[in-house]
Backbone bond lengths (Angstrom), bond angles and torsions (degrees), N, CA, C in turn:
res aa  C-N    CA-C-N  psi(-1)  N-CA   C-N-CA  omega(-1)  CA-C   N-CA-C  phi
1 M - - - 1.464 - - 1.527 109.42 -
2 P 1.337 117.80 140.29 1.470 120.25 177.13 1.531 111.43 -56.53
3 L 1.323 116.50 145.48 1.464 121.45 -174.19 1.521 113.60 -65.05
4 L 1.341 117.55 -27.01 1.464 120.52 -176.21 1.526 112.24 -117.39
5 A 1.307 116.70 28.01 1.463 120.69 -177.89 1.522 110.76 -57.19
6 G 1.331 116.39 125.71 1.458 122.03 178.08 1.501 115.30 81.35
7 K 1.333 119.00 -3.37 1.463 121.46 -179.91 1.525 110.90 -76.61
8 C 1.333 115.77 148.31 1.463 122.50 176.52 1.523 108.46 -116.79
9 A 1.332 116.94 125.64 1.461 120.76 -172.11 1.519 111.85 -129.81
10 L 1.319 114.71 142.41 1.467 123.37 171.57 1.516 107.44 -111.07
11 I 1.334 116.51 122.71 1.459 122.39 -178.11 1.517 108.32 -119.41
12 T 1.326 117.44 114.88 1.458 120.28 178.88 1.525 109.31 -83.22
13 G 1.328 115.30 148.81 1.461 118.77 -176.93 1.510 111.30 60.14
14 G 1.337 116.68 42.34 1.454 120.74 -171.37 1.515 115.75 -96.78
15 T 1.335 118.35 12.74 1.464 119.81 -174.73 1.524 113.29 -92.08
16 T 1.327 117.90 -17.41 1.465 121.33 -178.21 1.527 109.10 -146.08
17 G 1.319 115.95 171.50 1.459 122.37 168.46 1.512 114.93 54.90
18 L 1.325 115.47 -135.48 1.454 121.21 -176.62 1.519 111.84 -62.00
19 G 1.326 116.75 -41.85 1.466 119.69 -179.03 1.512 112.27 -60.61
20 L 1.324 116.75 -42.49 1.460 120.98 179.08 1.528 110.36 -66.76
21 A 1.323 117.14 -41.47 1.465 120.61 178.69 1.524 111.40 -63.55
22 I 1.334 116.63 -39.68 1.463 120.12 177.64 1.524 110.06 -65.03
23 A 1.333 117.21 -42.33 1.462 120.61 178.17 1.527 110.78 -60.90
24 E 1.324 117.09 -44.79 1.463 120.78 179.79 1.524 111.47 -60.13
25 R 1.345 116.31 -44.04 1.463 119.66 -178.54 1.527 111.18 -70.70
26 F 1.332 117.93 -38.94 1.465 120.90 176.49 1.535 110.79 -59.07
27 L 1.324 116.07 -41.23 1.460 119.85 178.71 1.525 110.92 -61.71
28 R 1.324 116.63 -44.36 1.468 120.08 179.61 1.518 111.46 -62.77
29 E 1.329 116.04 -26.07 1.456 120.16 -179.85 1.529 112.42 -92.59
30 G 1.351 117.14 9.70 1.450 120.70 171.05 1.515 117.05 98.22
31 A 1.338 118.39 4.75 1.464 120.78 -177.69 1.527 111.30 -82.70
32 R 1.325 115.37 159.98 1.454 123.12 167.19 1.522 107.11 -105.88
33 I 1.335 116.54 143.62 1.464 120.35 -163.86 1.525 112.16 -132.15
34 V 1.335 115.11 142.50 1.456 122.53 160.48 1.528 106.87 -119.95
35 I 1.328 116.44 133.05 1.458 121.20 177.24 1.519 109.33 -117.08
36 T 1.326 115.97 150.96 1.454 120.52 176.38 1.523 110.46 -121.55
37 G 1.326 115.19 163.06 1.450 121.91 176.12 1.513 109.42 -179.38
38 R 1.305 116.48 166.20 1.468 120.51 -179.03 1.517 113.09 -85.10
39 D 1.328 117.34 -28.79 1.458 123.08 -171.82 1.528 109.90 -95.31
40 R 1.324 116.20 113.43 1.473 120.31 -177.38 1.525 112.02 -66.76
41 D 1.327 117.70 -35.14 1.457 120.05 179.20 1.526 110.61 -64.95
42 L 1.334 116.15 -44.75 1.464 119.44 177.15 1.528 110.85 -64.11
43 G 1.325 116.09 -35.53 1.453 120.11 178.44 1.515 112.23 -64.61
44 S 1.326 116.23 -44.69 1.463 120.32 178.58 1.525 110.67 -63.51
45 R 1.326 115.89 -40.00 1.465 119.96 178.68 1.526 110.79 -64.15
46 A 1.332 115.82 -40.80 1.463 119.56 179.16 1.521 111.11 -65.33
47 E 1.333 117.11 -41.02 1.470 120.39 176.94 1.524 111.05 -58.44
48 Q 1.316 116.59 -43.52 1.458 120.25 -179.71 1.527 111.03 -66.16
49 T 1.331 115.92 -37.67 1.466 120.00 -179.24 1.523 111.18 -70.10
50 L 1.328 116.81 -41.18 1.456 120.90 -171.79 1.521 113.36 -85.87
51 G 1.337 118.10 -27.48 1.449 119.43 174.84 1.514 114.85 100.72
52 H 1.327 115.38 -170.49 1.460 121.74 -166.70 1.525 114.28 -71.56
53 R 1.332 119.26 -17.07 1.460 119.98 -179.23 1.523 112.63 -84.87
54 V 1.321 117.27 9.21 1.464 122.13 -177.52 1.515 109.99 -124.95
55 R 1.332 115.92 139.51 1.456 121.49 172.25 1.518 108.66 -125.49
56 F 1.318 116.02 136.65 1.466 121.66 176.77 1.520 109.77 -97.89
57 L 1.340 115.65 136.30 1.457 122.28 173.00 1.525 108.69 -121.94
58 A 1.312 116.94 125.20 1.458 120.46 176.22 1.527 108.58 -72.45
59 A 1.336 116.21 120.55 1.467 120.01 -178.69 1.515 109.23 -157.06
60 D 1.302 116.24 129.27 1.465 123.35 175.61 1.522 107.94 -90.20
61 A 1.321 117.03 121.35 1.462 121.14 -177.49 1.526 113.09 -69.65
62 A 1.327 117.36 -3.60 1.464 121.00 173.64 1.522 112.02 -94.53
63 D 1.322 117.89 -3.65 1.462 122.68 -174.78 1.528 109.75 -107.74
64 P 1.334 118.18 107.96 1.476 120.01 -177.68 1.520 113.82 -56.06
65 D 1.326 118.03 -39.08 1.462 120.27 179.55 1.522 111.44 -66.64
66 A 1.324 116.84 -40.04 1.462 120.51 178.83 1.524 110.70 -66.05
67 I 1.320 117.25 -36.50 1.468 120.92 177.61 1.520 110.07 -62.91
68 A 1.332 116.59 -50.70 1.468 120.49 -178.81 1.522 111.01 -59.64
69 S 1.320 116.63 -43.29 1.455 120.74 -178.48 1.523 111.33 -66.24
70 S 1.339 117.10 -42.16 1.466 119.61 -177.71 1.513 111.61 -66.54
71 V 1.332 118.16 -35.80 1.464 120.15 178.63 1.526 110.80 -67.61
72 S 1.322 116.59 -48.08 1.465 118.91 -178.21 1.527 111.39 -65.43
73 T 1.336 117.05 -38.72 1.465 120.53 178.52 1.520 110.95 -66.61
74 A 1.331 116.40 -42.32 1.471 120.17 178.60 1.521 110.86 -62.13
75 A 1.327 117.01 -45.63 1.462 120.65 -178.62 1.525 110.54 -64.22
76 S 1.321 117.42 -38.09 1.461 120.73 178.41 1.523 111.42 -67.70
77 Y 1.313 115.95 -44.38 1.466 120.66 -179.13 1.522 111.64 -64.96
78 L 1.341 117.01 -41.18 1.464 121.33 -175.97 1.530 112.73 -86.26
79 G 1.338 116.36 -17.27 1.454 119.78 -175.21 1.516 113.37 83.72
80 G 1.341 116.12 21.73 1.460 121.93 -179.26 1.508 110.33 135.41
81 L 1.318 116.12 178.79 1.462 121.49 178.70 1.525 109.97 -135.69
82 D 1.331 114.91 133.54 1.456 121.52 172.72 1.525 112.09 -107.42
83 V 1.332 116.30 -28.77 1.466 120.79 -173.21 1.520 109.61 -140.33
84 L 1.331 115.88 132.42 1.462 122.98 167.03 1.520 107.67 -112.52
85 V 1.324 116.14 124.59 1.465 121.08 172.52 1.511 107.88 -109.42
86 N 1.318 116.85 106.55 1.464 123.44 176.19 1.521 107.80 -82.30
87 N 1.324 116.95 104.09 1.461 120.16 -174.35 1.527 113.48 -129.33
88 A 1.330 119.14 -24.39 1.467 120.69 -176.94 1.523 109.81 -57.20
89 G 1.323 116.16 131.05 1.463 118.78 -178.20 1.513 112.18 -156.05
90 V 1.326 115.65 154.54 1.457 122.82 175.37 1.518 108.17 -136.49
91 G 1.323 116.06 167.86 1.455 120.20 178.23 1.506 110.65 -154.59
92 V 1.314 115.23 174.56 1.464 121.24 176.81 1.529 107.38 -139.21
93 S 1.323 115.84 134.43 1.461 121.35 -179.53 1.524 109.26 -86.73
94 A 1.320 116.05 93.78 1.461 121.38 -179.66 1.521 109.15 -166.75
95 R 1.321 115.79 151.17 1.459 118.61 170.04 1.525 108.42 -63.29
96 L 1.309 116.31 149.28 1.459 119.43 -178.98 1.517 111.34 -57.73
97 I 1.321 117.51 -39.70 1.461 122.21 -177.19 1.524 111.99 -65.98
98 D 1.341 116.70 -21.24 1.462 121.77 -178.72 1.524 113.05 -101.17
99 T 1.321 118.79 2.00 1.453 122.01 -173.04 1.530 111.16 -79.09
100 P 1.332 117.85 121.94 1.467 120.84 178.22 1.531 111.55 -64.88
101 L 1.316 115.92 152.72 1.458 121.43 -178.70 1.529 111.18 -59.20
102 A 1.324 117.12 -39.17 1.463 119.62 -179.40 1.521 111.31 -60.89
103 D 1.330 117.24 -39.48 1.458 120.80 177.78 1.522 110.89 -69.51
104 Y 1.317 116.24 -38.21 1.471 119.84 176.22 1.527 110.08 -57.88
105 D 1.325 116.36 -49.72 1.466 120.29 -178.35 1.528 111.14 -62.04
106 A 1.334 116.69 -41.98 1.461 120.53 -176.66 1.523 111.92 -66.81
107 V 1.332 117.32 -43.35 1.465 120.90 -177.28 1.524 110.67 -72.89
108 M 1.314 117.39 -41.41 1.464 120.20 177.91 1.526 111.13 -63.53
109 A 1.330 116.64 -36.87 1.468 120.38 -177.88 1.518 111.66 -62.55
110 V 1.321 117.58 -37.93 1.464 121.04 -179.50 1.527 111.11 -84.67
111 N 1.325 116.56 -52.43 1.466 121.14 -168.03 1.524 114.19 -75.81
112 V 1.319 117.74 -26.46 1.465 119.71 -177.81 1.526 110.84 -117.26
113 R 1.338 116.60 -59.37 1.465 118.85 -179.26 1.531 111.00 -61.60
114 G 1.325 117.50 -40.89 1.456 120.92 179.57 1.513 111.91 -61.11
115 Y 1.328 117.47 -42.04 1.463 121.17 178.54 1.529 110.44 -63.09
116 L 1.318 116.15 -43.99 1.460 119.55 -179.63 1.523 111.13 -64.11
117 L 1.324 117.41 -45.61 1.463 120.03 -178.38 1.526 111.51 -65.12
118 Y 1.329 117.36 -40.21 1.463 118.56 176.12 1.522 110.68 -62.03
119 A 1.327 116.45 -40.99 1.463 119.45 178.64 1.525 111.23 -64.11
120 Q 1.325 117.32 -43.12 1.461 120.36 -179.05 1.527 111.90 -64.12
121 H 1.323 116.83 -43.16 1.465 119.59 -178.05 1.527 111.63 -73.81
122 A 1.318 117.65 -33.57 1.468 120.22 -179.12 1.520 112.23 -79.49
123 Y 1.313 117.40 -21.95 1.462 120.82 -171.03 1.534 114.19 -54.53
124 P 1.329 120.24 -47.51 1.474 118.44 -178.82 1.524 113.13 -58.49
125 Y 1.335 116.89 -36.77 1.464 120.03 178.21 1.529 111.29 -70.37
126 L 1.332 116.04 -41.63 1.461 119.98 179.23 1.527 111.16 -64.91
127 A 1.330 116.62 -37.92 1.473 120.29 -178.29 1.527 111.53 -63.95
128 R 1.328 116.94 -32.71 1.465 119.81 179.89 1.525 111.79 -65.68
129 R 1.344 117.13 -24.62 1.464 120.66 -175.40 1.526 112.30 -118.47
130 R 1.328 116.50 10.12 1.466 120.17 -175.11 1.530 109.34 50.39
131 G 1.335 113.93 52.78 1.458 121.36 -176.17 1.517 113.05 -86.34
132 C 1.321 115.45 -160.22 1.463 119.06 -175.41 1.527 111.29 -148.10
133 M 1.335 113.20 159.19 1.458 122.39 173.05 1.522 108.60 -116.87
134 I 1.322 115.52 140.20 1.462 121.94 173.62 1.517 106.81 -125.01
135 H 1.323 116.81 121.47 1.463 122.08 -176.92 1.526 108.45 -109.68
136 V 1.327 117.01 121.31 1.460 120.93 179.66 1.524 108.42 -87.66
137 A 1.324 115.82 112.99 1.460 122.23 176.88 1.531 108.14 -105.37
138 S 1.317 118.20 -126.95 1.461 121.41 -177.82 1.524 109.01 -171.99
139 D 1.335 115.43 156.23 1.466 117.49 171.98 1.530 110.71 -62.73
140 A 1.346 116.45 -19.96 1.463 120.16 176.12 1.526 111.69 -64.83
141 G 1.326 117.57 -19.88 1.449 121.00 174.96 1.521 112.75 -80.70
142 I 1.328 116.96 -11.51 1.467 122.76 178.19 1.518 110.45 -97.21
143 W 1.312 115.42 -53.22 1.475 120.34 174.22 1.524 107.16 -125.02
144 G 1.299 115.87 106.77 1.457 122.11 -170.77 1.513 112.95 -56.77
145 E 1.330 114.67 147.37 1.455 121.34 177.42 1.526 108.47 -110.77
146 Q 1.318 116.26 116.57 1.463 120.86 -173.62 1.520 112.55 -59.35
147 A 1.335 117.08 -36.72 1.466 120.20 -176.45 1.518 112.69 -66.66
148 T 1.317 116.76 -20.42 1.472 121.60 176.97 1.531 107.72 -131.02
149 G 1.319 114.98 59.34 1.456 120.81 -171.06 1.516 114.79 -58.23
150 L 1.331 117.63 -47.35 1.458 120.23 -178.33 1.519 110.83 -66.57
151 Y 1.322 117.42 -40.16 1.459 121.79 176.51 1.527 109.81 -56.81
152 S 1.326 117.19 -43.34 1.462 121.31 177.95 1.523 111.23 -60.43
153 V 1.315 116.62 -42.97 1.468 120.97 179.20 1.522 110.50 -61.27
154 T 1.330 117.08 -44.38 1.463 119.33 -177.94 1.526 111.23 -66.95
155 K 1.320 117.80 -36.53 1.457 119.58 -178.64 1.534 111.31 -73.64
156 A 1.323 116.93 -30.23 1.464 119.02 171.29 1.522 110.39 -64.63
157 A 1.327 116.35 -38.36 1.465 120.51 176.94 1.524 111.13 -64.33
158 V 1.331 117.40 -38.38 1.465 120.71 179.35 1.528 110.69 -63.10
159 I 1.321 117.37 -37.18 1.467 120.23 178.79 1.524 110.35 -60.94
160 M 1.311 117.24 -44.76 1.470 119.70 178.92 1.520 111.26 -71.92
161 L 1.330 117.08 -35.65 1.461 120.43 175.93 1.532 110.23 -58.00
162 G 1.315 116.30 -43.75 1.456 119.84 178.97 1.515 112.55 -61.44
163 K 1.322 117.50 -37.90 1.465 121.12 178.63 1.527 111.04 -67.87
164 M 1.326 117.35 -44.99 1.459 120.15 -178.90 1.533 111.36 -65.34
165 L 1.315 116.50 -37.44 1.456 119.27 177.70 1.530 111.43 -68.41
166 A 1.323 117.34 -29.04 1.465 120.35 174.66 1.526 110.39 -65.67
167 L 1.333 116.41 -40.02 1.466 119.53 176.90 1.524 110.42 -65.69
168 D 1.324 116.48 -44.92 1.465 120.40 -179.16 1.526 111.64 -64.23
169 G 1.323 116.76 -36.02 1.454 120.15 -173.55 1.511 115.36 -86.71
170 G 1.322 117.03 -9.36 1.452 119.41 -173.79 1.510 114.94 -56.59
171 S 1.316 117.44 -43.64 1.465 120.78 -176.24 1.525 112.56 -66.36
172 D 1.345 116.99 -23.27 1.461 121.35 178.47 1.529 112.36 -101.52
173 G 1.321 116.41 4.77 1.459 119.78 -179.10 1.508 114.44 72.25
174 V 1.342 117.48 19.71 1.463 121.30 178.94 1.527 108.62 -92.19
175 R 1.323 115.65 114.85 1.459 120.44 -179.75 1.526 110.81 -86.36
176 S 1.331 115.97 150.99 1.463 122.13 178.84 1.522 108.36 -140.64
177 N 1.321 116.39 119.41 1.458 121.69 -179.74 1.524 110.64 -134.98
178 V 1.326 115.56 160.71 1.461 122.02 -175.10 1.518 109.92 -121.77
179 L 1.329 115.92 135.04 1.461 122.44 171.57 1.515 109.33 -105.37
180 C 1.329 116.90 134.03 1.464 122.05 178.27 1.523 109.82 -119.55
181 P 1.334 117.78 89.89 1.463 119.65 176.22 1.521 111.07 -67.14
182 G 1.329 115.25 148.31 1.458 120.78 171.34 1.516 109.52 -92.32
183 D 1.330 116.35 -137.60 1.462 120.82 178.94 1.522 108.54 -75.86
184 I 1.316 116.00 107.85 1.455 122.82 -176.10 1.528 108.88 -116.68
185 W 1.312 117.02 128.10 1.453 121.70 178.69 1.532 110.03 -99.36
186 P 1.336 119.83 133.39 1.468 126.92 -2.67 1.522 111.50 -76.96
187 G 1.336 116.74 160.80 1.457 121.11 -175.78 1.514 113.28 -78.27
188 M 1.340 115.01 -177.31 1.463 120.67 179.94 1.527 111.74 -61.83
189 R 1.330 115.33 144.60 1.464 120.03 176.80 1.522 111.76 -78.17
190 H 1.325 117.10 -36.46 1.467 120.45 -169.00 1.529 110.61 -102.72
191 M 1.348 116.06 67.12 1.454 121.55 179.15 1.523 107.85 -141.91
192 A 1.328 117.40 117.71 1.453 121.31 -178.19 1.528 108.54 -159.87
193 P 1.334 118.12 162.68 1.461 120.92 174.91 1.520 111.07 -61.35
194 P 1.348 117.72 159.68 1.461 120.76 179.73 1.528 111.65 -54.33
195 G 1.330 115.38 135.22 1.451 120.68 176.97 1.508 115.29 84.51
196 E 1.341 117.82 -4.96 1.459 120.76 179.99 1.520 110.19 -107.56
197 E 1.324 115.16 156.65 1.466 120.73 -179.34 1.520 110.10 -73.37
198 G 1.336 115.85 141.25 1.453 120.56 179.46 1.515 112.24 -60.90
199 R 1.320 115.47 143.61 1.455 121.74 178.39 1.524 108.70 -148.08
200 P 1.326 117.19 160.12 1.462 118.97 -179.79 1.524 111.63 -61.33
201 E 1.334 115.32 140.39 1.459 120.03 175.53 1.518 110.17 -64.92
202 E 1.332 115.82 149.21 1.458 119.83 172.47 1.517 108.98 -85.87
203 G 1.310 116.45 148.51 1.454 120.59 -172.78 1.512 114.74 -96.78
204 D 1.306 118.37 43.92 1.460 121.89 178.97 1.531 108.43 -86.59
205 W 1.323 116.10 72.27 1.451 121.81 -173.22 1.522 110.71 -119.98
206 P 1.322 117.59 151.75 1.470 120.01 174.64 1.519 110.54 -70.88
207 L 1.321 116.01 148.64 1.458 119.59 177.25 1.522 110.32 -70.73
208 P 1.329 117.71 135.41 1.456 120.55 174.98 1.527 110.48 -72.81
209 P 1.336 117.75 168.93 1.461 120.61 -178.21 1.525 114.49 -54.01
210 I 1.329 117.83 -30.24 1.468 120.53 -177.78 1.519 112.03 -68.30
211 G 1.352 117.08 -15.61 1.460 120.37 172.45 1.512 116.76 98.79
212 R 1.342 118.06 6.00 1.466 120.98 176.41 1.514 109.15 -153.41
213 L 1.332 115.52 159.42 1.449 119.84 172.51 1.526 109.66 -73.00
214 G 1.322 115.80 154.30 1.449 119.70 176.69 1.516 111.67 -72.54
215 E 1.326 115.06 157.77 1.455 121.86 175.80 1.525 108.23 -124.71
216 A 1.316 115.08 158.87 1.463 119.28 -177.74 1.526 111.72 -57.45
217 R 1.319 117.32 -32.26 1.467 120.43 179.78 1.528 111.94 -62.52
218 D 1.330 117.63 -28.10 1.457 120.53 178.75 1.524 111.01 -66.11
219 V 1.324 115.72 -40.97 1.463 120.84 178.75 1.522 110.11 -72.11
220 A 1.336 116.75 -38.96 1.463 120.57 179.45 1.528 111.19 -61.77
221 A 1.325 117.38 -38.73 1.462 120.67 179.38 1.522 110.95 -63.95
222 A 1.332 116.57 -40.06 1.464 120.24 178.13 1.527 110.84 -66.72
223 A 1.331 116.72 -37.67 1.469 120.45 178.81 1.521 110.65 -64.73
224 V 1.323 117.88 -39.74 1.465 121.02 177.24 1.521 110.38 -60.27
225 F 1.317 117.01 -43.81 1.467 120.28 178.92 1.524 110.88 -58.96
226 F 1.322 117.47 -49.45 1.462 121.04 -179.25 1.526 111.38 -61.08
227 A 1.337 117.50 -34.65 1.464 121.44 -177.32 1.526 112.72 -79.52
228 S 1.311 117.36 -15.74 1.457 121.26 -172.86 1.529 112.05 -90.02
229 Q 1.329 115.16 168.79 1.460 120.98 176.14 1.512 112.04 -67.78
230 E 1.327 117.45 -17.05 1.462 120.80 176.27 1.525 111.40 -61.36
231 A 1.338 117.29 -23.57 1.465 122.07 -179.75 1.523 111.96 -106.20
232 D 1.332 116.74 25.64 1.464 121.67 -173.26 1.526 113.49 -60.04
233 F 1.331 118.07 -25.89 1.467 121.41 -178.47 1.526 111.66 -106.66
234 I 1.328 116.87 14.62 1.465 121.32 -176.57 1.515 109.35 -112.16
235 T 1.306 116.44 116.36 1.466 121.49 177.17 1.525 109.27 -152.83
236 G 1.317 115.89 151.25 1.458 120.90 -179.11 1.510 113.86 76.48
237 T 1.341 117.72 17.38 1.458 120.78 -176.34 1.520 111.35 -103.68
238 T 1.327 115.03 162.91 1.456 123.32 175.27 1.521 108.09 -126.16
239 L 1.325 116.13 119.99 1.459 121.26 -177.52 1.519 109.89 -111.20
240 L 1.327 115.49 120.11 1.455 120.89 175.60 1.520 109.84 -82.84
241 V 1.324 115.60 132.03 1.463 122.09 175.07 1.525 105.46 -120.32
242 D 1.338 115.38 75.68 1.471 119.63 -168.27 1.522 113.93 -135.78
243 G 1.316 117.94 11.13 1.460 119.54 178.03 1.511 114.53 65.16
244 G 1.332 116.39 16.71 1.463 120.25 177.96 1.511 115.87 93.62
245 M 1.342 117.77 7.19 1.465 119.76 -175.71 1.516 113.23 -60.46
246 T 1.315 118.26 -35.89 1.463 120.39 -177.70 1.525 112.63 -92.08
247 A 1.329 117.38 6.84 1.468 119.82 179.95 1.524 111.37 -67.78
248 G 1.312 116.65 -27.17 1.460 120.93 -179.40 1.506 109.98 158.75
249 Y 1.304 115.83 175.31 1.463 120.59 -179.67 1.518 109.55 -73.73
250 L 1.324 116.70 125.88 1.453 121.77 179.71 1.518 109.04 -113.13
251 Q 1.331 117.15 117.45 1.457 121.10 178.95 1.522 108.18 -94.44
252 R 1.298 115.64 109.99 1.453 120.96 178.15 1.525 110.13 -71.80
253 E 1.319 115.66 144.32 1.462 120.14 175.69 1.513 108.78 -67.54
254 R 1.334 116.21 129.38 1.464 120.76 179.12 1.518 109.81 -103.36
255 R 1.315 115.86 128.55 1.450 120.71 178.74 1.506 109.19 -93.68
256 T 1.311 117.69 127.16 1.455 121.89 179.00 1.519 109.33 -86.51
257 P 1.336 117.87 158.55 1.467 120.15 177.46 1.522 112.29 -55.66
258 E 1.359 116.39 -35.06 1.444 120.09 -179.26 1.521 111.90 -67.20
259 A 1.346 114.99 -27.94 1.456 119.07 -178.46 1.523 112.17 -79.26
260 G 1.308 115.13 -7.74 1.463 119.31 177.18 1.485 113.18 85.40
């Protein structure tokens, strides 16, 4: 039997990248899905790609009213909620010391406040079914990345948010766990220097110890596990999906020209 048969899930930022991959894998595992995103064209395209068991709702994760509306609409359409996947995220390519206040407010509003508000609004529905929350953070929340300093700060906050929500949800059987992807190809869409339009990250990254870059399917597989009954006793945890990059410093053997 599929791992998520009969489950109803709300996936924020589900029109591209990791969110879309998670939606695709959830569908294969038997779930019914609502996805959110800011771009209606991308949403319509995702609906066509994913098929009839998916509905797209236009919602900006920085807008409290849009968050509340998308949760209630999703729960009504699906007949309840078993899983919330907090995935919508943005970033800015800048050192923290150089980050303008406007960018700070914008990134915090989506990456931290948005996650909290989605959790608060979804919680009553999840409690009725002893459901779960999955919060997508980043390895940048474990070992900060200077080039995206504010993004690192927000993802560290998401890790602690996931732990606190696990404590809050315990009495109602609502689990809360965090996924921390490493270098995943393709990269985030909404990452650019201050004042510039968001664009996909370039994948000029070192290979992790496992010998390949991560793919969205790797994160989707971990999300399925957290959403399934196989993880019924797992809450308050942080799972790195990074191919071993944060395990420690790895010095690759360097071949000199003389060595051929």
